[in-house]
C-alpha positions as CSV (number, residue, x, y, z in Angstrom):
1,M,49.1,-9.1,5.7
2,S,47.6,-5.7,6.2
3,R,46.0,-4.4,9.3
4,I,42.6,-4.7,7.7
5,D,43.0,-8.4,7.1
6,Q,43.9,-8.8,10.8
7,N,40.8,-6.9,11.9
8,F,38.3,-8.7,9.6
9,G,39.6,-12.1,8.7
10,K,37.9,-14.0,5.9
11,V,34.8,-12.1,4.8
12,A,31.8,-13.4,2.8
13,V,30.0,-10.9,0.6
14,L,26.4,-12.3,0.5
15,T,25.1,-11.5,-2.9
16,G,22.4,-12.6,-5.3
17,G,19.9,-14.6,-3.2
18,A,16.4,-15.7,-4.1
19,S,14.4,-12.5,-3.9
20,A,12.8,-10.4,-6.7
21,E,15.8,-8.1,-6.2
22,R,18.4,-10.7,-7.1
23,E,19.6,-8.7,-10.2
24,V,20.3,-5.6,-8.1
25,S,21.9,-7.6,-5.3
26,L,24.3,-9.2,-7.7
27,M,25.4,-5.7,-8.9
28,S,25.7,-4.5,-5.2
29,G,27.7,-7.5,-4.2
30,Q,30.1,-7.1,-7.1
31,G,30.8,-3.5,-6.2
32,V,31.3,-4.3,-2.5
33,L,33.5,-7.3,-3.3
34,Q,35.8,-5.2,-5.5
35,A,35.9,-2.3,-3.0
36,L,36.8,-4.5,0.0
37,R,39.5,-6.3,-2.0
38,S,40.9,-2.9,-3.0
39,Q,41.3,-2.2,0.7
40,G,43.2,-5.5,1.4
41,V,40.2,-7.3,2.8
42,D,40.1,-11.1,2.2
43,A,36.6,-11.0,0.7
44,H,34.8,-13.6,-1.3
45,A,31.4,-13.7,-3.1
46,F,28.8,-16.1,-1.6
47,D,25.4,-16.6,-3.2
48,P,22.9,-18.1,-0.8
49,A,20.7,-19.2,-3.8
50,Q,23.5,-21.4,-5.0
51,R,25.3,-22.5,-1.7
52,D,24.0,-23.6,1.7
53,L,24.7,-21.1,4.4
54,S,26.2,-23.8,6.6
55,E,29.2,-23.7,4.2
56,L,30.1,-20.3,5.7
57,K,31.1,-22.0,8.9
58,R,32.8,-24.9,7.2
59,D,34.9,-22.6,5.0
60,G,36.1,-20.5,8.0
61,F,34.4,-17.1,7.2
62,A,34.9,-14.7,10.1
63,R,32.0,-12.3,9.2
64,C,29.6,-11.5,6.5
65,F,28.8,-8.3,4.5
66,I,25.1,-8.6,3.6
67,A,24.6,-7.2,0.1
68,L,21.3,-9.1,-0.3
69,H,18.1,-7.1,-0.9
70,G,14.4,-7.9,-0.2
71,R,13.2,-11.3,1.1
72,F,15.6,-14.0,2.3
73,G,18.3,-11.4,2.9
74,E,16.9,-8.1,4.3
75,D,14.0,-9.6,6.2
76,G,15.7,-11.2,9.2
77,T,15.9,-14.7,7.8
78,V,19.6,-14.7,6.8
79,Q,20.3,-12.7,10.0
80,G,18.7,-15.5,12.0
81,A,20.7,-18.1,10.3
82,L,24.0,-16.2,10.9
83,E,23.0,-15.8,14.6
84,L,22.7,-19.6,14.8
85,L,26.1,-20.0,13.0
86,G,27.7,-17.4,15.3
87,I,29.0,-15.4,12.4
88,P,28.8,-11.6,12.8
89,Y,27.1,-9.7,9.9
90,T,26.6,-6.1,8.7
91,G,23.4,-4.2,9.2
92,S,20.4,-4.6,11.5
93,G,19.7,-7.6,13.6
94,V,16.9,-10.2,13.3
95,M,14.0,-8.2,14.8
96,A,14.8,-4.8,13.2
97,S,15.3,-6.4,9.8
98,S,12.0,-8.4,10.0
99,I,10.1,-5.3,11.0
100,A,11.7,-2.9,8.5
101,I,11.0,-5.1,5.5
102,D,7.3,-5.0,6.4
103,K,6.0,-1.6,5.5
104,V,2.8,-2.0,7.5
105,M,4.5,-2.9,10.7
106,T,7.1,-0.2,10.2
107,K,4.3,2.4,9.7
108,R,2.5,1.2,12.8
109,I,5.6,1.7,15.0
110,W,6.4,5.0,13.5
111,R,2.9,6.3,14.0
112,S,2.9,5.1,17.6
113,E,6.1,7.0,18.2
114,G,4.6,10.2,16.7
115,L,6.6,10.0,13.5
116,P,5.0,11.3,10.3
117,T,4.1,8.7,7.6
118,P,1.4,8.8,4.9
119,A,-2.1,7.4,5.7
120,W,-2.6,3.8,4.7
121,H,-4.8,0.7,4.6
122,Q,-3.7,-2.9,4.4
123,V,-6.1,-4.6,1.9
124,D,-7.0,-8.1,1.0
125,G,-8.7,-7.8,-2.4
126,A,-9.8,-5.5,-5.2
127,A,-13.0,-4.4,-3.3
128,A,-11.0,-3.3,-0.3
129,T,-8.6,-1.5,-2.6
130,R,-11.5,0.5,-4.0
131,L,-12.6,1.4,-0.5
132,A,-9.1,2.5,0.3
133,F,-9.0,4.7,-2.8
134,A,-12.3,6.3,-1.8
135,E,-10.9,7.2,1.5
136,L,-7.3,8.1,0.7
137,G,-8.0,9.9,-2.6
138,S,-6.2,10.2,-5.8
139,P,-3.4,9.5,-6.4
140,M,-2.9,6.4,-4.3
141,I,0.0,4.1,-4.2
142,V,-0.7,0.3,-4.2
143,K,2.3,-1.9,-3.4
144,P,3.4,-5.2,-1.8
145,A,4.0,-4.7,1.9
146,R,7.3,-6.6,1.9
147,E,9.1,-5.8,-1.4
148,G,11.5,-3.1,-2.4
149,S,12.8,-1.3,-5.5
150,T,9.3,-0.3,-6.5
151,I,8.6,-3.9,-7.5
152,G,4.8,-4.5,-7.9
153,L,4.0,-0.8,-7.3
154,T,1.2,1.1,-9.0
155,K,0.2,4.8,-8.8
156,V,-3.6,4.7,-9.0
157,T,-5.5,7.8,-10.3
158,A,-8.9,6.3,-11.0
159,A,-11.1,3.7,-9.2
160,D,-11.1,1.4,-12.3
161,Q,-7.4,0.9,-11.8
162,C,-7.7,-0.6,-8.4
163,E,-8.3,-4.2,-9.3
164,A,-5.2,-4.4,-11.7
165,A,-3.1,-2.6,-9.1
166,Y,-4.1,-5.0,-6.4
167,V,-3.5,-8.1,-8.6
168,L,0.0,-6.9,-9.5
169,A,1.0,-6.2,-5.9
170,A,-0.5,-9.5,-4.8
171,Q,1.6,-11.4,-7.3
172,H,4.6,-10.4,-5.1
173,D,3.2,-10.6,-1.6
174,T,0.1,-11.8,0.3
175,E,0.1,-8.5,2.1
176,V,-0.8,-5.4,0.0
177,L,-0.5,-1.8,1.1
178,C,-2.6,1.1,-0.1
179,E,-0.9,4.4,0.8
180,Q,-1.8,8.1,0.4
181,F,0.4,9.7,-2.2
182,I,2.3,12.7,-1.1
183,S,3.1,15.2,-3.9
184,G,6.3,17.1,-3.5
185,D,10.1,16.6,-3.2
186,E,11.4,13.1,-2.9
187,V,14.5,12.7,-0.8
188,T,16.5,9.9,0.7
189,I,18.7,9.8,3.8
190,A,21.4,7.3,4.7
191,V,22.4,6.5,8.3
192,L,25.7,5.0,9.5
193,G,26.3,3.7,13.0
194,S,24.2,2.5,15.9
195,G,22.3,4.0,18.9
196,A,23.3,7.4,20.1
197,T,26.4,7.5,17.8
198,A,24.4,6.9,14.6
199,K,24.7,9.8,12.1
200,A,22.6,10.8,9.2
201,L,24.5,11.5,6.0
202,P,23.6,14.5,3.7
203,V,20.1,14.5,2.2
204,I,19.8,13.5,-1.5
205,R,16.9,15.0,-3.5
206,I,15.8,12.8,-6.3
207,V,14.4,14.3,-9.6
208,A,13.3,11.5,-11.9
209,P,12.0,11.8,-15.5
210,G,8.3,12.7,-15.3
211,G,8.5,12.3,-11.5
212,N,8.5,8.5,-12.0
213,Y,11.2,7.0,-9.8
214,D,10.5,3.4,-10.9
215,Y,12.8,0.3,-11.2
216,Q,14.2,1.4,-14.6
217,N,14.9,5.0,-13.5
218,K,16.5,3.7,-10.2
219,Y,19.0,1.3,-11.6
220,F,19.4,1.7,-15.4
221,N,18.6,5.3,-16.4
222,D,21.2,8.0,-16.4
223,T,18.7,10.8,-16.7
224,T,17.5,10.7,-13.1
225,Q,19.1,13.6,-11.2
226,Y,20.4,13.1,-7.6
227,L,21.0,16.5,-6.0
228,V,23.5,16.7,-3.2
229,P,23.7,19.3,-1.7
230,C,19.9,18.8,-1.9
231,G,19.0,22.5,-2.2
232,L,16.2,22.4,0.4
233,P,15.3,25.5,2.3
234,A,17.4,26.4,5.3
235,G,16.7,24.2,8.3
236,E,14.7,21.5,6.4
237,E,17.6,19.2,5.8
238,A,18.6,19.1,9.5
239,H,14.9,18.6,10.5
240,I,14.6,15.6,8.1
241,Q,17.8,14.1,9.3
242,D,16.6,14.3,12.9
243,I,13.3,12.6,11.9
244,V,15.1,9.8,10.1
245,L,17.5,9.2,13.0
246,K,14.6,8.8,15.3
247,A,12.8,6.5,12.8
248,Y,16.0,4.4,12.6
249,R,16.5,4.1,16.3
250,V,12.9,3.3,17.3
251,L,13.0,0.3,14.9
252,G,16.3,-0.8,16.5
253,C,18.3,-0.5,13.4
254,R,22.1,-0.6,13.5
255,G,25.1,-0.4,11.3
256,W,23.6,1.3,8.3
257,A,20.3,1.9,6.5
258,R,18.6,4.3,4.1
259,A,15.2,6.0,4.6
260,D,12.9,7.4,1.9
261,V,11.0,10.5,2.6
262,M,8.4,12.7,0.7
263,I,8.1,16.4,1.5
264,D,4.6,17.8,0.9
265,A,4.9,20.5,-1.6
266,R,2.2,22.7,0.1
267,T,3.0,22.3,3.8
268,R,6.7,21.3,3.5
269,K,6.0,18.5,6.0
270,P,8.2,15.4,5.6
271,Y,6.6,12.0,5.5
272,L,8.5,8.7,6.1
273,L,7.8,6.1,3.4
274,E,10.1,3.2,4.4
275,I,13.5,2.2,5.6
276,N,15.9,-0.1,3.9
277,T,18.2,-2.1,6.2
278,S,20.4,-3.5,3.3
279,P,20.4,-0.6,0.8
280,G,21.7,-0.9,-2.8
281,M,25.4,-0.5,-3.4
282,T,25.3,-0.3,-7.3
283,G,26.6,2.4,-9.5
284,H,23.3,4.2,-9.3
285,S,22.8,3.6,-5.5
286,L,22.2,6.4,-3.1
287,V,24.1,5.5,0.0
288,P,27.5,5.7,-1.8
289,M,26.4,9.1,-3.2
290,A,25.6,10.4,0.3
291,A,28.8,9.0,1.7
292,K,30.9,10.7,-1.1
293,A,29.2,14.0,-0.2
294,A,30.3,13.4,3.4
295,G,33.9,12.8,2.3
296,L,33.8,9.0,2.3
297,S,34.8,7.1,-0.8
298,Y,33.0,3.9,-1.9
299,P,35.8,1.6,-0.6
300,E,36.0,3.6,2.7
301,L,32.2,3.3,3.0
302,C,32.3,-0.5,2.6
303,V,35.1,-0.8,5.2
304,E,33.1,1.4,7.6
305,I,30.0,-0.7,7.2
306,L,32.1,-3.9,7.7
307,R,33.5,-2.4,11.0
308,H,30.0,-2.6,12.5
309,T,29.5,-6.4,12.0
310,E,27.6,-7.7,15.0
311,L,25.5,-10.5,16.4
312,D,22.3,-9.9,18.3
313,Y,23.1,-12.6,20.8
314,A,26.9,-12.7,20.9
315,T,28.0,-14.8,23.9
316,A,31.5,-14.8,25.3
317,D,32.2,-18.1,23.6
318,A,30.9,-16.7,20.3
319,Q,33.1,-13.6,20.6
320,S,36.1,-15.8,21.4
321,A,35.4,-18.0,18.4
322,D,35.0,-14.9,16.2
323,S,38.4,-13.6,17.3
324,T,40.1,-17.0,16.8
325,Q,38.5,-17.3,13.4
326,A,39.7,-13.8,12.3
327,K,43.3,-14.7,13.4
328,A,43.2,-18.0,11.6
329,S,42.2,-16.2,8.4
330,V,45.3,-13.9,8.5
């Protein structure tokens, strides 16, 4: 067996799941699975929507690569189950995952730490959405507070659109967020590592057809442009990377993540939109693009992420069991 097998043991790639982002997760998981196997890792696909997580323990998995997106995968629920099973996993822990999936809670923490994020209101109906529109102005973004991939999102430009926008968002979540729209450059920044050693990868500037970076343009349209090097003015890229690193750390993120940022066209001020603690790993995904610009291939990126599998509450017994499990898988 190769050295990688000895380090990692039997690895479950958690893919699919029960969220609205299942289709994307299946694509991410397939890419990760093939990449890990190409590097000699004993990796196997595992769909939590079709199998009980307790089977991970029964089948001798030493660790998990979480390629799930959205609820029941990126929100702390699967992380909590893996903590109980004592199986280390990629990405952020229970608390950071549960906070980061909730855009309202994330914005509250960022704002309290002095980090820039667009003005917002959490609303509970069409009337409240209209009031938010009157205050935040046009355009305004209405979206579910705990979904990703632009699912349930509407860009509102007139008051009579508020009700339909709210209804659409509420179909996906009981919590609905109205957010000030920032007009300007859209960028995304990936982070690898944890704590003081975490590093921001090169900034990617996104240029979507008509400025509409929706679900279709994210995953299935080859006309969206991803510019890396990003071509931003001197000093801007480093400033944005610093802001994202702070945003990552104050939420307690670890392993890897990707933050989305808008740069105001007039003031050039960057605004944090959200952070994804289990980003996409499809052929159109942005973390692999940023890693490639930093000299890291897709398979190397997957192995690097896998190196950072952890537990929030790893005891000496759990660590010993993990080590034994890894050796038994060789």
